[in-house]
C-alpha positions in Angstrom: 70.6 -9.5 -0.1 68.3 -11.9 1.7 69.6 -15.2 2.9 67.9 -18.6 2.6 68.8 -22.0 4.0 67.4 -25.0 1.9 67.2 -28.5 3.5 65.8 -32.0 2.7 67.3 -35.1 1.7 67.3 -38.9 1.7 65.6 -39.3 -1.7 65.7 -37.5 -5.0 62.1 -36.4 -4.3 63.4 -34.5 -1.3 66.1 -32.8 -3.2 65.1 -32.1 -7.0 62.4 -29.6 -6.0 64.9 -27.5 -4.0 67.4 -27.5 -7.0 64.3 -26.5 -9.3 63.9 -23.6 -6.9 67.5 -22.3 -7.1 67.5 -20.3 -10.3 64.5 -18.3 -9.3 65.7 -17.8 -5.7 69.0 -16.4 -7.3 67.0 -14.2 -9.4 65.0 -12.9 -6.5 68.2 -12.1 -4.8 68.6 -14.7 -2.3 72.0 -15.9 -1.0 71.5 -19.7 -0.7 73.2 -22.3 1.7 72.0 -25.8 2.1 71.8 -28.2 5.1 71.9 -31.9 4.6 73.3 -35.0 6.0 77.0 -35.9 6.0 77.0 -38.2 3.0 73.4 -38.4 1.6 72.7 -38.3 -1.9 71.8 -34.6 -1.5 75.4 -33.7 -0.8 76.6 -34.5 -4.5 73.5 -33.0 -6.0 73.7 -29.7 -4.3 77.5 -29.5 -4.6 77.0 -30.0 -8.4 74.9 -26.7 -8.1 77.8 -24.7 -6.6 75.7 -24.0 -3.4 77.4 -24.0 0.0 76.7 -27.3 1.7 76.7 -27.9 5.4 76.5 -31.5 6.7 74.8 -32.5 10.1 74.3 -35.6 12.0 70.9 -37.2 11.4 68.9 -40.3 12.4 65.8 -41.9 11.3 62.6 -41.8 13.5 61.0 -45.0 13.2 57.5 -46.4 14.2 58.8 -50.0 14.5 61.3 -51.7 16.5 65.0 -51.4 15.3 68.2 -51.4 17.3 69.0 -48.0 15.8 66.0 -46.5 17.5 68.4 -46.5 20.7 71.2 -44.5 19.0 69.3 -42.3 16.4 67.6 -40.0 18.8 71.0 -38.9 20.0 72.0 -38.2 16.4 69.0 -36.1 16.0 69.8 -34.1 19.1 73.4 -33.6 17.9 71.9 -32.5 14.5 69.7 -30.0 16.2 72.7 -28.6 18.2 74.6 -28.3 14.8 71.6 -26.7 13.1 71.3 -24.0 15.8 75.0 -23.2 15.4 74.7 -23.0 11.7 71.5 -20.7 12.1 73.7 -18.3 14.3 76.6 -18.4 11.8 74.5 -18.1 8.5 71.9 -15.7 9.8 69.2 -16.7 7.3 66.1 -14.7 6.7 64.1 -17.8 5.9 64.3 -21.5 5.8 62.8 -23.8 3.1 62.5 -27.5 3.7 61.6 -30.3 1.4 61.3 -33.0 3.9 63.2 -36.0 4.8 64.6 -36.9 8.3 67.5 -34.5 7.8 65.3 -31.6 7.8 63.6 -32.2 11.3 66.5 -30.7 13.2 66.9 -27.9 10.8 63.2 -27.0 11.1 63.4 -27.3 15.0 66.4 -25.0 15.1 64.5 -22.4 13.0 61.9 -22.4 15.4 64.2 -22.1 18.3 65.9 -19.2 16.7 62.6 -17.5 15.5 63.6 -17.8 12.0 60.5 -18.0 9.5 60.4 -21.3 7.9 58.3 -23.0 5.0 57.9 -26.6 4.5 56.8 -28.5 1.5 54.7 -31.8 1.8 54.5 -33.7 -1.5 52.3 -36.7 -0.5 48.5 -36.5 0.3 49.2 -37.3 4.0 52.3 -36.0 5.9 54.9 -38.5 6.9 56.4 -38.7 10.4 59.4 -36.5 9.7 57.1 -33.6 8.3 54.7 -34.1 11.2 57.4 -33.2 13.6 59.2 -30.5 11.4 55.9 -28.6 10.7 55.6 -27.6 14.3 58.2 -25.0 13.4 56.8 -24.1 10.0 55.3 -20.6 9.4 53.6 -22.1 6.1 53.2 -25.6 4.8 53.1 -25.9 1.1 51.3 -29.0 -0.4 50.3 -30.5 -3.8 46.7 -31.4 -3.1 43.7 -29.5 -1.6 42.8 -32.6 0.3 46.2 -32.4 2.2 44.9 -29.2 4.0 42.9 -31.1 6.4 46.0 -32.8 7.8 48.1 -29.6 8.3 47.9 -26.9 11.1 45.1 -24.5 10.6 46.0 -21.4 8.8 49.4 -22.7 7.6 48.5 -24.6 4.5 49.1 -23.3 1.0 48.4 -25.4 -2.0 51.5 -24.6 -4.4 52.3 -27.9 -6.2 55.9 -29.0 -6.6 58.6 -26.9 -7.9 59.6 -28.3 -11.4 63.0 -28.1 -13.0 63.1 -25.4 -15.7 64.8 -27.7 -18.1 61.8 -30.0 -18.3 59.8 -26.8 -19.5 62.4 -26.1 -22.4 62.2 -29.3 -24.5 61.9 -29.1 -28.3 59.5 -31.4 -30.3 61.8 -31.2 -33.3 64.8 -32.6 -31.2 62.4 -35.5 -30.1 61.4 -36.3 -33.6 64.9 -36.4 -34.8 65.9 -38.7 -31.7 63.0 -41.1 -32.1 62.9 -41.2 -35.8 59.2 -40.6 -35.5 57.1 -38.2 -38.0 54.7 -35.4 -36.8 51.9 -36.9 -39.0 50.2 -38.3 -36.0 49.7 -37.1 -32.5 52.2 -38.8 -30.1 51.4 -40.9 -27.1 54.1 -41.1 -24.4 54.0 -44.1 -21.9 56.0 -43.8 -18.7 56.1 -46.7 -16.3 58.8 -45.5 -14.0 62.6 -46.5 -14.1 61.7 -50.1 -13.4 58.7 -50.1 -15.7 55.5 -51.8 -15.0 54.4 -55.3 -16.3 50.7 -54.2 -16.2 51.3 -51.2 -18.3 53.7 -52.7 -20.7 51.5 -55.8 -21.4 48.4 -53.6 -22.0 50.2 -51.2 -24.2 51.7 -53.9 -26.4 48.4 -55.7 -26.6 46.9 -52.6 -27.7 49.3 -51.6 -30.4 47.4 -52.5 -33.4 44.6 -50.3 -32.3 46.5 -47.3 -30.9 48.9 -47.1 -33.8 46.0 -46.3 -36.2 45.7 -43.0 -34.5 48.9 -42.3 -32.7 52.7 -42.6 -32.8 54.0 -44.1 -29.5 57.0 -43.6 -27.3 57.2 -46.3 -24.8 59.5 -46.1 -21.8 59.2 -49.5 -20.6 61.8 -49.8 -17.7 65.1 -51.7 -17.4 65.0 -55.1 -18.8 61.6 -54.7 -20.4 62.3 -54.1 -24.1 60.2 -56.4 -26.4 62.2 -58.0 -29.2 58.8 -58.9 -30.9 57.7 -55.2 -31.0 61.1 -53.9 -32.2 60.8 -52.3 -35.7 57.1 -51.7 -35.4 56.1 -48.7 -37.6 55.5 -45.5 -35.5 56.5 -47.3 -32.2 59.8 -46.9 -30.4 60.7 -48.2 -27.0 63.4 -47.3 -24.5 64.5 -48.8 -21.2 65.0 -45.3 -19.7 65.5 -41.8 -20.9 67.2 -38.9 -19.0 68.7 -36.1 -21.1 66.2 -36.3 -23.9 63.1 -36.5 -21.5 62.1 -32.7 -21.9 62.1 -33.0 -25.6 59.9 -36.2 -25.4 57.6 -34.2 -23.1 57.4 -31.4 -25.5 56.5 -33.9 -28.4 53.9 -35.8 -26.4 50.2 -34.8 -27.1 49.0 -37.3 -24.3 50.8 -39.3 -21.7 50.3 -42.5 -19.6 52.1 -42.4 -16.3 52.4 -43.7 -12.8 51.1 -41.3 -10.2 54.0 -40.4 -7.9 53.7 -36.9 -6.6 56.6 -35.4 -8.4 55.7 -37.0 -11.6 52.1 -35.9 -11.7 53.1 -32.3 -10.8 55.5 -32.4 -13.8 52.5 -33.4 -16.0 50.4 -30.5 -14.4 53.2 -27.9 -14.9 53.6 -29.1 -18.5 49.8 -29.1 -19.1 49.9 -32.6 -20.7 46.6 -34.3 -20.9 47.4 -37.6 -19.1 46.2 -41.1 -18.0 47.2 -42.1 -14.5 47.8 -45.7 -13.6 48.8 -45.7 -9.7 50.7 -48.4 -8.0 48.2 -50.8 -6.2 48.0 -51.1 -2.4 49.7 -54.5 -2.9 52.9 -52.6 -4.0 52.7 -49.6 -1.9 50.9 -47.8 1.0 48.4 -46.4 -1.3 49.6 -43.0 -1.8 49.7 -43.1 -5.6 45.9 -44.0 -5.6 45.1 -41.0 -3.6 47.3 -38.6 -5.8 45.5 -39.9 -8.9 42.1 -39.7 -7.5 42.7 -36.0 -6.5 44.1 -35.2 -9.9 41.2 -36.8 -11.5 38.6 -35.0 -9.2 40.3 -31.6 -10.2 39.9 -32.3 -13.8 43.6 -32.7 -14.4 43.9 -36.4 -15.2 41.9 -39.8 -16.1 42.6 -42.6 -13.8 42.6 -46.4 -14.1 43.4 -48.7 -11.2 46.1 -51.0 -11.9 43.8 -54.0 -11.5 41.6 -52.6 -14.2 44.2 -52.2 -16.9 43.5 -54.2 -20.0 43.9 -53.4 -23.7 40.4 -52.4 -23.9 40.4 -50.0 -20.9 43.6 -48.5 -21.9 42.5 -47.9 -25.6 39.2 -46.5 -24.4 40.9 -44.1 -22.1 43.4 -42.8 -24.6 40.6 -42.2 -27.1 38.4 -40.4 -24.5 41.2 -38.2 -23.2 42.5 -37.3 -26.5 39.1 -36.2 -27.5 38.7 -34.0 -24.5 42.3 -32.8 -24.3 41.5 -29.1 -24.6 39.2 -29.5 -21.4 42.2 -31.1 -19.5 44.6 -28.4 -20.7 42.2 -25.6 -19.5 41.7 -27.2 -16.1 45.4 -27.5 -15.6 46.0 -24.0 -16.7 43.7 -22.6 -13.9 45.8 -24.4 -11.1 48.3 -22.6 -9.0 50.4 -25.6 -9.2 51.0 -25.1 -12.8 53.4 -22.2 -11.6 54.6 -23.5 -8.4 58.1 -21.9 -8.3 56.8 -18.5 -8.7 54.0 -19.2 -6.0 56.7 -20.6 -3.6 59.3 -17.9 -4.1 56.6 -15.2 -3.5 55.6 -17.0 -0.3 59.2 -17.0 0.8 59.6 -13.2 0.1 56.3 -12.6 2.1 57.4 -14.5 5.2 61.1 -13.7 5.4 62.5 -11.6 8.1 62.5 -8.0 7.0 
């Protein structure tokens, strides 16, 4: 049996893709261990998966002045020593990193011990942690073709992001029962993130009279953003947030409006759902979502509207156009290797692992 160490942590985006890989890795015959921080969110998430977990010392590497810049490098060095010791103890055949600062000492330890390692970069451009960690990588997986120019020559592989199997196993009938909607009209699903989006919510609600002529609508509007005025509107349901039922809502949706976070759009790609992306503006972020959305639009996977351009008119026009060309969008997504990222990544791990 081959052995693999998974690493990554700090945010859910650095952990959930690893969790998505676990069933396929087990099926492929891998014995899995995980290296994360002592008390990061990754610890509970991974232990819930019944995977052996090893905590190490870690520190954040900052580009700005902070008192912790004095002490954190020592934590990173300590984490490197611990990672090397774990490599010698666990004897992995390959390492897979989803990023975050905890992954830096693990990837450097893999390089020091001459263990093949694959790193995954979700964003269009690598962050500081992955820029350091990729020095020890055999291959670097990414979501976007445009990212290849920022990665070491000969190492880049466009794979997309691993998506949890349960997202692919939703049931439309369960969604109709949960929402109370009928299947007489196509369903439009609107997702503005856990906090919602004032821009998106206002535009959707201003467009209801027009959109509801042709669509039933499921609106995930974010915490505190339910509209009493819209409550009870025929063929329209709204929720602050959905978790367990989300796979069913995906299965029921014929078209989706979404933000453009890397994990979110890769889920839409894997599900092959025609979509309209409304990325966070540069006023609220460093612009990664705009780059993500433009890349997906260029590849024919999505239709993009800049947040500043969102109005009732632009939104209804986009929905009409995308739904009319839905088959074209689905066909484009079906051609992408990112639509089967788990198989692509597991095959790559099998290819580079120590024999």
